[in-house]
N, CA, C, O and CB atoms as a CASP TS submission, in Angstrom:
PFRMAT TS
TARGET T0000
AUTHOR 0000-0000-0000
METHOD Language model
MODEL 1
PARENT N/A
ATOM      1  N   MET     1      -9.407 -32.908  11.733  1.00  0.00           N
ATOM      2  CA  MET     1     -10.807 -33.248  11.325  1.00  0.00           C
ATOM      3  C   MET     1     -11.620 -32.260  10.660  1.00  0.00           C
ATOM      4  O   MET     1     -11.975 -31.177  11.126  1.00  0.00           O
ATOM      5  CB  MET     1     -11.529 -33.626  12.421  1.00  0.00           C
ATOM      6  N   ASP     2     -11.918 -32.810   9.358  1.00  0.00           N
ATOM      7  CA  ASP     2     -12.939 -31.655   8.964  1.00  0.00           C
ATOM      8  C   ASP     2     -14.277 -31.472   9.423  1.00  0.00           C
ATOM      9  O   ASP     2     -15.126 -32.336   9.202  1.00  0.00           O
ATOM     10  CB  ASP     2     -13.146 -31.678   7.700  1.00  0.00           C
ATOM     11  N   LEU     3     -14.505 -30.561   9.962  1.00  0.00           N
ATOM     12  CA  LEU     3     -15.924 -29.542  10.751  1.00  0.00           C
ATOM     13  C   LEU     3     -16.890 -28.899   9.533  1.00  0.00           C
ATOM     14  O   LEU     3     -18.010 -28.589   9.941  1.00  0.00           O
ATOM     15  CB  LEU     3     -15.190 -27.860  11.817  1.00  0.00           C
ATOM     16  N   THR     4     -16.676 -28.678   8.284  1.00  0.00           N
ATOM     17  CA  THR     4     -17.581 -28.519   7.642  1.00  0.00           C
ATOM     18  C   THR     4     -19.011 -28.851   7.271  1.00  0.00           C
ATOM     19  O   THR     4     -19.358 -30.000   6.997  1.00  0.00           O
ATOM     20  CB  THR     4     -17.164 -28.590   7.171  1.00  0.00           C
ATOM     21  N   GLY     5     -19.667 -28.021   7.270  1.00  0.00           N
ATOM     22  CA  GLY     5     -21.295 -28.331   7.459  1.00  0.00           C
ATOM     23  C   GLY     5     -21.701 -28.829   8.905  1.00  0.00           C
ATOM     24  O   GLY     5     -22.712 -29.498   9.120  1.00  0.00           O
ATOM     25  N   ILE     6     -20.848 -28.448   9.819  1.00  0.00           N
ATOM     26  CA  ILE     6     -21.423 -29.012  11.236  1.00  0.00           C
ATOM     27  C   ILE     6     -21.151 -27.870  12.456  1.00  0.00           C
ATOM     28  O   ILE     6     -20.195 -27.171  12.790  1.00  0.00           O
ATOM     29  CB  ILE     6     -20.553 -30.585  11.674  1.00  0.00           C
ATOM     30  N   ARG     7     -22.367 -28.055  12.873  1.00  0.00           N
ATOM     31  CA  ARG     7     -22.114 -26.495  14.124  1.00  0.00           C
ATOM     32  C   ARG     7     -22.643 -27.317  15.592  1.00  0.00           C
ATOM     33  O   ARG     7     -23.691 -27.858  15.943  1.00  0.00           O
ATOM     34  CB  ARG     7     -23.616 -24.562  13.682  1.00  0.00           C
ATOM     35  N   LEU     8     -21.417 -27.098  16.155  1.00  0.00           N
ATOM     36  CA  LEU     8     -21.086 -27.833  17.525  1.00  0.00           C
ATOM     37  C   LEU     8     -21.933 -26.809  18.507  1.00  0.00           C
ATOM     38  O   LEU     8     -21.818 -25.589  18.390  1.00  0.00           O
ATOM     39  CB  LEU     8     -19.202 -27.938  17.937  1.00  0.00           C
ATOM     40  N   VAL     9     -22.676 -27.343  19.351  1.00  0.00           N
ATOM     41  CA  VAL     9     -23.732 -26.581  20.266  1.00  0.00           C
ATOM     42  C   VAL     9     -23.168 -27.143  21.659  1.00  0.00           C
ATOM     43  O   VAL     9     -23.023 -28.354  21.824  1.00  0.00           O
ATOM     44  CB  VAL     9     -25.554 -27.003  19.937  1.00  0.00           C
ATOM     45  N   ALA    10     -22.907 -26.357  22.489  1.00  0.00           N
ATOM     46  CA  ALA    10     -23.043 -26.774  24.540  1.00  0.00           C
ATOM     47  C   ALA    10     -24.202 -26.996  24.564  1.00  0.00           C
ATOM     48  O   ALA    10     -25.051 -26.417  23.887  1.00  0.00           O
ATOM     49  CB  ALA    10     -22.753 -25.509  25.956  1.00  0.00           C
ATOM     50  N   ASP    11     -24.404 -27.979  25.452  1.00  0.00           N
ATOM     51  CA  ASP    11     -25.646 -28.233  25.948  1.00  0.00           C
ATOM     52  C   ASP    11     -25.437 -27.568  27.337  1.00  0.00           C
ATOM     53  O   ASP    11     -26.507 -27.431  27.931  1.00  0.00           O
ATOM     54  CB  ASP    11     -26.067 -29.804  25.930  1.00  0.00           C
ATOM     55  N   ASP    12     -24.460 -27.163  27.948  1.00  0.00           N
ATOM     56  CA  ASP    12     -24.311 -26.951  29.190  1.00  0.00           C
ATOM     57  C   ASP    12     -23.506 -25.204  29.320  1.00  0.00           C
ATOM     58  O   ASP    12     -23.281 -24.619  30.379  1.00  0.00           O
ATOM     59  CB  ASP    12     -23.415 -28.346  29.773  1.00  0.00           C
ATOM     60  N   LEU    13     -23.300 -24.852  28.367  1.00  0.00           N
ATOM     61  CA  LEU    13     -23.159 -23.303  28.174  1.00  0.00           C
ATOM     62  C   LEU    13     -23.967 -22.308  26.895  1.00  0.00           C
ATOM     63  O   LEU    13     -24.613 -22.760  25.950  1.00  0.00           O
ATOM     64  CB  LEU    13     -21.601 -23.157  27.945  1.00  0.00           C
ATOM     65  N   ASP    14     -23.767 -21.212  27.127  1.00  0.00           N
ATOM     66  CA  ASP    14     -24.183 -20.363  25.798  1.00  0.00           C
ATOM     67  C   ASP    14     -22.985 -20.558  24.818  1.00  0.00           C
ATOM     68  O   ASP    14     -22.060 -19.747  24.869  1.00  0.00           O
ATOM     69  CB  ASP    14     -24.430 -18.610  26.119  1.00  0.00           C
ATOM     70  N   TRP    15     -22.948 -21.674  23.856  1.00  0.00           N
ATOM     71  CA  TRP    15     -21.560 -21.608  23.233  1.00  0.00           C
ATOM     72  C   TRP    15     -22.298 -22.350  22.127  1.00  0.00           C
ATOM     73  O   TRP    15     -23.180 -23.187  22.315  1.00  0.00           O
ATOM     74  CB  TRP    15     -20.061 -22.331  24.049  1.00  0.00           C
ATOM     75  N   SER    16     -21.851 -21.960  21.005  1.00  0.00           N
ATOM     76  CA  SER    16     -21.694 -22.584  19.625  1.00  0.00           C
ATOM     77  C   SER    16     -20.570 -21.901  18.616  1.00  0.00           C
ATOM     78  O   SER    16     -20.104 -20.765  18.523  1.00  0.00           O
ATOM     79  CB  SER    16     -23.129 -22.498  18.917  1.00  0.00           C
ATOM     80  N   ARG    17     -20.370 -23.100  17.931  1.00  0.00           N
ATOM     81  CA  ARG    17     -19.323 -22.837  16.742  1.00  0.00           C
ATOM     82  C   ARG    17     -19.817 -23.448  15.336  1.00  0.00           C
ATOM     83  O   ARG    17     -20.498 -24.473  15.340  1.00  0.00           O
ATOM     84  CB  ARG    17     -17.824 -23.558  17.122  1.00  0.00           C
ATOM     85  N   GLY    18     -19.432 -22.746  14.020  1.00  0.00           N
ATOM     86  CA  GLY    18     -19.763 -23.152  12.741  1.00  0.00           C
ATOM     87  C   GLY    18     -21.009 -23.151  12.769  1.00  0.00           C
ATOM     88  O   GLY    18     -21.769 -22.921  13.709  1.00  0.00           O
ATOM     89  N   THR    19     -21.343 -23.576  11.059  1.00  0.00           N
ATOM     90  CA  THR    19     -22.917 -23.410  10.823  1.00  0.00           C
ATOM     91  C   THR    19     -22.680 -25.012   9.772  1.00  0.00           C
ATOM     92  O   THR    19     -21.712 -25.614   9.307  1.00  0.00           O
ATOM     93  CB  THR    19     -23.619 -21.454   9.811  1.00  0.00           C
ATOM     94  N   GLY    20     -24.477 -25.221   9.781  1.00  0.00           N
ATOM     95  CA  GLY    20     -24.420 -26.193   8.918  1.00  0.00           C
ATOM     96  C   GLY    20     -25.521 -27.357  10.232  1.00  0.00           C
ATOM     97  O   GLY    20     -26.258 -26.891  11.101  1.00  0.00           O
ATOM     98  N   SER    21     -25.307 -28.710   9.991  1.00  0.00           N
ATOM     99  CA  SER    21     -26.188 -29.512  11.149  1.00  0.00           C
ATOM    100  C   SER    21     -25.717 -29.487  12.438  1.00  0.00           C
ATOM    101  O   SER    21     -24.531 -29.693  12.698  1.00  0.00           O
ATOM    102  CB  SER    21     -26.324 -30.960  10.903  1.00  0.00           C
ATOM    103  N   PRO    22     -26.634 -29.229  13.344  1.00  0.00           N
ATOM    104  CA  PRO    22     -26.237 -29.065  14.631  1.00  0.00           C
ATOM    105  C   PRO    22     -25.935 -30.517  15.308  1.00  0.00           C
ATOM    106  O   PRO    22     -26.748 -31.441  15.278  1.00  0.00           O
ATOM    107  CB  PRO    22     -27.328 -28.256  15.360  1.00  0.00           C
ATOM    108  N   VAL    23     -24.526 -30.594  15.982  1.00  0.00           N
ATOM    109  CA  VAL    23     -24.252 -31.449  17.090  1.00  0.00           C
ATOM    110  C   VAL    23     -24.208 -30.834  18.146  1.00  0.00           C
ATOM    111  O   VAL    23     -23.781 -29.683  18.237  1.00  0.00           O
ATOM    112  CB  VAL    23     -23.197 -32.128  17.028  1.00  0.00           C
ATOM    113  N   HIS    24     -24.848 -31.839  19.538  1.00  0.00           N
ATOM    114  CA  HIS    24     -25.119 -31.186  20.691  1.00  0.00           C
ATOM    115  C   HIS    24     -24.066 -32.231  21.575  1.00  0.00           C
ATOM    116  O   HIS    24     -23.848 -33.388  21.215  1.00  0.00           O
ATOM    117  CB  HIS    24     -26.881 -31.097  21.103  1.00  0.00           C
ATOM    118  N   GLY    25     -23.561 -31.706  22.593  1.00  0.00           N
ATOM    119  CA  GLY    25     -22.672 -32.047  23.626  1.00  0.00           C
ATOM    120  C   GLY    25     -22.264 -31.454  24.666  1.00  0.00           C
ATOM    121  O   GLY    25     -23.019 -30.490  24.791  1.00  0.00           O
ATOM    122  N   THR    26     -21.350 -31.448  25.681  1.00  0.00           N
ATOM    123  CA  THR    26     -21.137 -30.483  26.751  1.00  0.00           C
ATOM    124  C   THR    26     -19.678 -30.621  26.538  1.00  0.00           C
ATOM    125  O   THR    26     -18.903 -31.552  26.318  1.00  0.00           O
ATOM    126  CB  THR    26     -21.771 -30.796  28.312  1.00  0.00           C
ATOM    127  N   ALA    27     -19.567 -28.769  26.752  1.00  0.00           N
ATOM    128  CA  ALA    27     -18.774 -28.029  26.077  1.00  0.00           C
ATOM    129  C   ALA    27     -17.190 -28.786  26.250  1.00  0.00           C
ATOM    130  O   ALA    27     -16.212 -28.596  25.527  1.00  0.00           O
ATOM    131  CB  ALA    27     -18.956 -26.495  26.632  1.00  0.00           C
ATOM    132  N   ARG    28     -17.290 -29.625  27.360  1.00  0.00           N
ATOM    133  CA  ARG    28     -15.870 -30.471  27.657  1.00  0.00           C
ATOM    134  C   ARG    28     -15.792 -31.546  26.420  1.00  0.00           C
ATOM    135  O   ARG    28     -14.654 -31.763  26.004  1.00  0.00           O
ATOM    136  CB  ARG    28     -15.902 -31.408  29.344  1.00  0.00           C
ATOM    137  N   GLU    29     -16.827 -32.213  25.812  1.00  0.00           N
ATOM    138  CA  GLU    29     -16.693 -32.992  24.633  1.00  0.00           C
ATOM    139  C   GLU    29     -16.758 -32.211  23.601  1.00  0.00           C
ATOM    140  O   GLU    29     -16.082 -32.721  22.708  1.00  0.00           O
ATOM    141  CB  GLU    29     -17.587 -33.982  24.490  1.00  0.00           C
ATOM    142  N   LEU    30     -17.415 -30.838  23.127  1.00  0.00           N
ATOM    143  CA  LEU    30     -16.987 -30.291  21.727  1.00  0.00           C
ATOM    144  C   LEU    30     -15.402 -29.855  21.938  1.00  0.00           C
ATOM    145  O   LEU    30     -14.673 -30.498  21.183  1.00  0.00           O
ATOM    146  CB  LEU    30     -18.024 -28.871  21.214  1.00  0.00           C
ATOM    147  N   LEU    31     -14.893 -29.179  22.546  1.00  0.00           N
ATOM    148  CA  LEU    31     -13.636 -28.957  23.066  1.00  0.00           C
ATOM    149  C   LEU    31     -12.625 -30.059  22.296  1.00  0.00           C
ATOM    150  O   LEU    31     -11.885 -29.742  21.365  1.00  0.00           O
ATOM    151  CB  LEU    31     -13.701 -29.106  24.715  1.00  0.00           C
ATOM    152  N   LEU    32     -12.732 -31.394  22.851  1.00  0.00           N
ATOM    153  CA  LEU    32     -12.092 -32.271  22.538  1.00  0.00           C
ATOM    154  C   LEU    32     -12.075 -32.980  21.414  1.00  0.00           C
ATOM    155  O   LEU    32     -11.122 -33.659  21.032  1.00  0.00           O
ATOM    156  CB  LEU    32     -12.182 -32.801  23.224  1.00  0.00           C
ATOM    157  N   VAL    33     -13.323 -32.820  20.748  1.00  0.00           N
ATOM    158  CA  VAL    33     -13.665 -32.596  19.216  1.00  0.00           C
ATOM    159  C   VAL    33     -12.730 -31.454  18.039  1.00  0.00           C
ATOM    160  O   VAL    33     -12.157 -31.622  16.962  1.00  0.00           O
ATOM    161  CB  VAL    33     -15.232 -32.017  19.332  1.00  0.00           C
ATOM    162  N   LEU    34     -12.994 -30.188  19.024  1.00  0.00           N
ATOM    163  CA  LEU    34     -12.249 -29.173  17.701  1.00  0.00           C
ATOM    164  C   LEU    34     -10.850 -29.558  17.915  1.00  0.00           C
ATOM    165  O   LEU    34     -10.138 -29.366  16.929  1.00  0.00           O
ATOM    166  CB  LEU    34     -12.412 -27.216  17.828  1.00  0.00           C
ATOM    167  N   PHE    35     -10.235 -30.082  19.009  1.00  0.00           N
ATOM    168  CA  PHE    35      -8.849 -30.761  18.910  1.00  0.00           C
ATOM    169  C   PHE    35      -8.474 -31.994  18.284  1.00  0.00           C
ATOM    170  O   PHE    35      -7.408 -32.558  18.533  1.00  0.00           O
ATOM    171  CB  PHE    35      -8.441 -30.964  20.040  1.00  0.00           C
ATOM    172  N   GLY    36      -9.577 -32.547  17.244  1.00  0.00           N
ATOM    173  CA  GLY    36      -9.580 -33.228  16.968  1.00  0.00           C
ATOM    174  C   GLY    36      -9.722 -35.163  17.411  1.00  0.00           C
ATOM    175  O   GLY    36      -9.454 -36.129  16.696  1.00  0.00           O
ATOM    176  N   ARG    37     -10.212 -35.122  18.761  1.00  0.00           N
ATOM    177  CA  ARG    37     -10.636 -36.312  19.001  1.00  0.00           C
ATOM    178  C   ARG    37     -11.795 -36.665  19.047  1.00  0.00           C
ATOM    179  O   ARG    37     -12.724 -35.888  19.266  1.00  0.00           O
ATOM    180  CB  ARG    37     -10.268 -36.647  19.829  1.00  0.00           C
ATOM    181  N   ARG    38     -11.902 -37.762  18.868  1.00  0.00           N
ATOM    182  CA  ARG    38     -12.913 -38.743  18.412  1.00  0.00           C
ATOM    183  C   ARG    38     -13.796 -39.437  19.531  1.00  0.00           C
ATOM    184  O   ARG    38     -13.356 -40.448  20.078  1.00  0.00           O
ATOM    185  CB  ARG    38     -12.185 -39.819  17.644  1.00  0.00           C
ATOM    186  N   LEU    39     -14.733 -39.045  19.798  1.00  0.00           N
ATOM    187  CA  LEU    39     -15.506 -39.417  21.190  1.00  0.00           C
ATOM    188  C   LEU    39     -16.204 -40.968  20.884  1.00  0.00           C
ATOM    189  O   LEU    39     -16.449 -41.458  19.782  1.00  0.00           O
ATOM    190  CB  LEU    39     -16.893 -38.087  21.598  1.00  0.00           C
ATOM    191  N   PRO    40     -16.414 -41.509  22.117  1.00  0.00           N
ATOM    192  CA  PRO    40     -17.326 -43.011  22.207  1.00  0.00           C
ATOM    193  C   PRO    40     -18.645 -42.609  21.335  1.00  0.00           C
ATOM    194  O   PRO    40     -18.894 -41.414  21.180  1.00  0.00           O
ATOM    195  CB  PRO    40     -17.872 -43.548  24.099  1.00  0.00           C
ATOM    196  N   ALA    41     -19.404 -43.505  20.822  1.00  0.00           N
ATOM    197  CA  ALA    41     -20.563 -43.489  20.193  1.00  0.00           C
ATOM    198  C   ALA    41     -21.474 -43.133  21.545  1.00  0.00           C
ATOM    199  O   ALA    41     -21.173 -43.673  22.610  1.00  0.00           O
ATOM    200  CB  ALA    41     -20.872 -44.921  19.336  1.00  0.00           C
ATOM    201  N   GLY    42     -22.567 -42.232  21.471  1.00  0.00           N
ATOM    202  CA  GLY    42     -23.569 -42.070  22.332  1.00  0.00           C
ATOM    203  C   GLY    42     -23.349 -40.750  23.279  1.00  0.00           C
ATOM    204  O   GLY    42     -24.135 -40.433  24.172  1.00  0.00           O
ATOM    205  N   ARG    43     -21.975 -39.920  22.896  1.00  0.00           N
ATOM    206  CA  ARG    43     -21.821 -39.082  23.596  1.00  0.00           C
ATOM    207  C   ARG    43     -22.049 -37.693  22.806  1.00  0.00           C
ATOM    208  O   ARG    43     -22.410 -36.700  23.438  1.00  0.00           O
ATOM    209  CB  ARG    43     -20.657 -39.335  24.185  1.00  0.00           C
ATOM    210  N   LEU    44     -21.942 -37.668  22.115  1.00  0.00           N
ATOM    211  CA  LEU    44     -22.751 -36.242  21.207  1.00  0.00           C
ATOM    212  C   LEU    44     -24.183 -37.068  20.465  1.00  0.00           C
ATOM    213  O   LEU    44     -24.560 -38.240  20.452  1.00  0.00           O
ATOM    214  CB  LEU    44     -21.383 -35.394  19.514  1.00  0.00           C
ATOM    215  N   HIS    45     -24.600 -36.060  20.010  1.00  0.00           N
ATOM    216  CA  HIS    45     -26.311 -35.927  19.497  1.00  0.00           C
ATOM    217  C   HIS    45     -26.783 -35.247  18.806  1.00  0.00           C
ATOM    218  O   HIS    45     -26.577 -34.059  19.056  1.00  0.00           O
ATOM    219  CB  HIS    45     -27.179 -35.672  20.220  1.00  0.00           C
ATOM    220  N   GLY    46     -27.530 -35.513  17.761  1.00  0.00           N
ATOM    221  CA  GLY    46     -27.608 -34.455  16.745  1.00  0.00           C
ATOM    222  C   GLY    46     -28.839 -33.721  17.146  1.00  0.00           C
ATOM    223  O   GLY    46     -29.713 -34.024  17.959  1.00  0.00           O
ATOM    224  N   GLY    47     -28.672 -32.524  16.258  1.00  0.00           N
ATOM    225  CA  GLY    47     -30.182 -31.361  17.053  1.00  0.00           C
ATOM    226  C   GLY    47     -31.430 -31.803  16.612  1.00  0.00           C
ATOM    227  O   GLY    47     -32.196 -32.026  17.550  1.00  0.00           O
ATOM    228  N   THR    48     -31.885 -32.003  15.522  1.00  0.00           N
ATOM    229  CA  THR    48     -32.902 -32.229  15.102  1.00  0.00           C
ATOM    230  C   THR    48     -33.590 -33.563  14.646  1.00  0.00           C
ATOM    231  O   THR    48     -32.966 -34.502  14.152  1.00  0.00           O
ATOM    232  CB  THR    48     -32.840 -31.536  14.410  1.00  0.00           C
ATOM    233  N   GLU    49     -34.790 -33.547  14.841  1.00  0.00           N
ATOM    234  CA  GLU    49     -35.119 -35.356  14.613  1.00  0.00           C
ATOM    235  C   GLU    49     -34.723 -35.840  13.587  1.00  0.00           C
ATOM    236  O   GLU    49     -34.906 -35.266  12.513  1.00  0.00           O
ATOM    237  CB  GLU    49     -36.538 -35.872  14.528  1.00  0.00           C
ATOM    238  N   GLY    50     -34.064 -37.058  13.688  1.00  0.00           N
ATOM    239  CA  GLY    50     -33.909 -37.678  12.457  1.00  0.00           C
ATOM    240  C   GLY    50     -32.328 -37.315  11.920  1.00  0.00           C
ATOM    241  O   GLY    50     -31.865 -37.861  10.918  1.00  0.00           O
ATOM    242  N   SER    51     -31.703 -36.496  12.580  1.00  0.00           N
ATOM    243  CA  SER    51     -30.076 -36.111  12.027  1.00  0.00           C
ATOM    244  C   SER    51     -29.304 -37.406  13.001  1.00  0.00           C
ATOM    245  O   SER    51     -29.711 -38.034  13.978  1.00  0.00           O
ATOM    246  CB  SER    51     -29.369 -34.020  12.587  1.00  0.00           C
ATOM    247  N   ARG    52     -28.183 -37.446  12.323  1.00  0.00           N
ATOM    248  CA  ARG    52     -27.469 -38.318  12.947  1.00  0.00           C
ATOM    249  C   ARG    52     -25.969 -37.413  13.321  1.00  0.00           C
ATOM    250  O   ARG    52     -25.803 -36.404  12.637  1.00  0.00           O
ATOM    251  CB  ARG    52     -27.355 -39.693  11.961  1.00  0.00           C
ATOM    252  N   VAL    53     -24.978 -37.713  14.285  1.00  0.00           N
ATOM    253  CA  VAL    53     -23.760 -37.206  14.203  1.00  0.00           C
ATOM    254  C   VAL    53     -23.079 -38.064  13.339  1.00  0.00           C
ATOM    255  O   VAL    53     -23.406 -39.208  13.022  1.00  0.00           O
ATOM    256  CB  VAL    53     -23.140 -37.034  15.434  1.00  0.00           C
ATOM    257  N   PRO    54     -21.942 -37.313  12.925  1.00  0.00           N
ATOM    258  CA  PRO    54     -21.448 -37.522  11.889  1.00  0.00           C
ATOM    259  C   PRO    54     -20.327 -38.875  11.948  1.00  0.00           C
ATOM    260  O   PRO    54     -19.379 -38.670  12.706  1.00  0.00           O
ATOM    261  CB  PRO    54     -20.948 -36.215  11.523  1.00  0.00           C
ATOM    262  N   PRO    55     -20.330 -40.106  11.300  1.00  0.00           N
ATOM    263  CA  PRO    55     -19.325 -40.638  11.870  1.00  0.00           C
ATOM    264  C   PRO    55     -18.032 -40.520  11.971  1.00  0.00           C
ATOM    265  O   PRO    55     -17.409 -41.498  12.384  1.00  0.00           O
ATOM    266  CB  PRO    55     -19.382 -41.374  11.669  1.00  0.00           C
ATOM    267  N   THR    56     -17.341 -39.339  11.631  1.00  0.00           N
ATOM    268  CA  THR    56     -16.031 -39.016  11.451  1.00  0.00           C
ATOM    269  C   THR    56     -15.972 -38.062  13.200  1.00  0.00           C
ATOM    270  O   THR    56     -15.075 -37.317  13.596  1.00  0.00           O
ATOM    271  CB  THR    56     -15.748 -38.007   9.685  1.00  0.00           C
ATOM    272  N   LEU    57     -17.101 -38.406  13.830  1.00  0.00           N
ATOM    273  CA  LEU    57     -16.738 -37.624  15.225  1.00  0.00           C
ATOM    274  C   LEU    57     -16.741 -38.945  16.328  1.00  0.00           C
ATOM    275  O   LEU    57     -16.246 -38.736  17.436  1.00  0.00           O
ATOM    276  CB  LEU    57     -18.106 -36.229  15.698  1.00  0.00           C
ATOM    277  N   VAL    58     -17.176 -40.002  16.089  1.00  0.00           N
ATOM    278  CA  VAL    58     -17.077 -40.724  17.082  1.00  0.00           C
ATOM    279  C   VAL    58     -16.195 -42.300  16.639  1.00  0.00           C
ATOM    280  O   VAL    58     -16.364 -43.093  15.713  1.00  0.00           O
ATOM    281  CB  VAL    58     -18.596 -40.818  17.606  1.00  0.00           C
ATOM    282  N   ALA    59     -15.352 -42.265  17.640  1.00  0.00           N
ATOM    283  CA  ALA    59     -14.903 -43.568  17.991  1.00  0.00           C
ATOM    284  C   ALA    59     -15.479 -44.751  17.012  1.00  0.00           C
ATOM    285  O   ALA    59     -15.164 -45.924  17.210  1.00  0.00           O
ATOM    286  CB  ALA    59     -15.322 -43.808  19.466  1.00  0.00           C
TER
END
């Protein structure tokens, strides 16, 4: 899975990875994304008003 331009930000830990548009979720959910899993819609959310989670991250 290509995460270019996406910054993963954990809501439950002081952790982030990458640069670009922020995508927020729990550390567990973001770990699944890092290993190529797609999550059900609604599990991740964009960081800034009006931003969306890239469709490649959701099932």
